[in-house]
C-alpha positions, 0 to 999 in steps of 0.5 A: 389419835382420837381420844375420848375422855370420860370425866371432867375432873383433875385427872381428865384435865392433867392428861387431856392437856398433854394429849392436846398438846401432842396433837391428838384429837380429844373429846371431853365427855361429861354428865354435865354439859357445862362442866365438859364445856368449861374443861374443853375451853380451859384445855383449848386446842383440839378439845371439844365438849360432849356427852359421855356417849359422844366422847365414848363413840369418838375415841380410839382410846377412851380414858376413864377418869371417874371415881372407883365404882362410877367408872364401871357404872358408866362403861356398863351403860356405854358398853356398845359404844366402847366395843373394840376401843381401848379403855384406859383406867387410871382410878384408885379403889382406895377408901377411908384409912387408905384401905384397898376397897377391892381387897379379896375381889377383882381389881378396879380395872378388871371390874371395868373389862367386865362392864365393857367386855368388848373393850381392851382395858389398860391400867396406867397413871394411877400411881401419882397425884394429878399435880405430877401429871400437870408437869411439863414433863414429870422429870425428877433428878433428870430422870423421866417418871416411869409409868407401869402399864398393864393390859392384855391386848398388844395393840391397846398397850402400843397406843397407851405406851404412846400416850404415856410418852406424850406425857413426858414419861417412860412406859414400863411393861407391868404385865397382863390385866390380872396384875392391875390389882398389884398397881392398885394395891401399890397406889394404896401403900404409897398414899398411906406412906405419903399422906398418912405417915409423910414418908418417902415412898420412893426410898423403900426401893433400892437402886436397880443395880442392888435389887438382886443383891450386889453379889449378884450383879452381872451374873448369869444366875442373877434372876434366879438368885433374885427369886430365890432370895426373896422366896427364902425370906418367907421360909 
């Protein structure tokens, strides 16, 4: 697969390194030619430096590894080069005090889609620190890390699921792009728990077998009971 990377920071480094090792053809695009060349040299293999536009033009999938706001700005400038491409968004719109910067408005992924309306935007890789993505592979307690993926185009989703597996993770269907905001809000919550309180965010979810309540396991009405149970909590 041909992959363009917009950005030369830590997320670009971590993910592109896996994809080069998996045999993909990767072009690192940066505003600064020196930083693009330095990262491509560091990664090695098929990685090569280029301008942002050349990276966008080269990829079947284009990773937007840029800070929130900058991604949409760059995508707007490059929208013709991104026509028909898979645009992979890993950004987190989290500000001071772990505040979700998009609250009340479109998600970062939806803003990216509006900036490049001819592209197929997919949200993934936003729930972990870049050091997790550097692991070979990210496996904890013998279980590969699960990566939620949100998007509307099935071909785009299939390509991103392949890239998730190339990192050593398991893709999880997160729904359409309208649900990307939920992933971004989850990241804001997790970061606040991890960094702000030193809490184990993973501990807030019960094992899958108990998610619907132990009494509902392996029953035909389990899913309905699960939904009813949660809605009942709000009455």
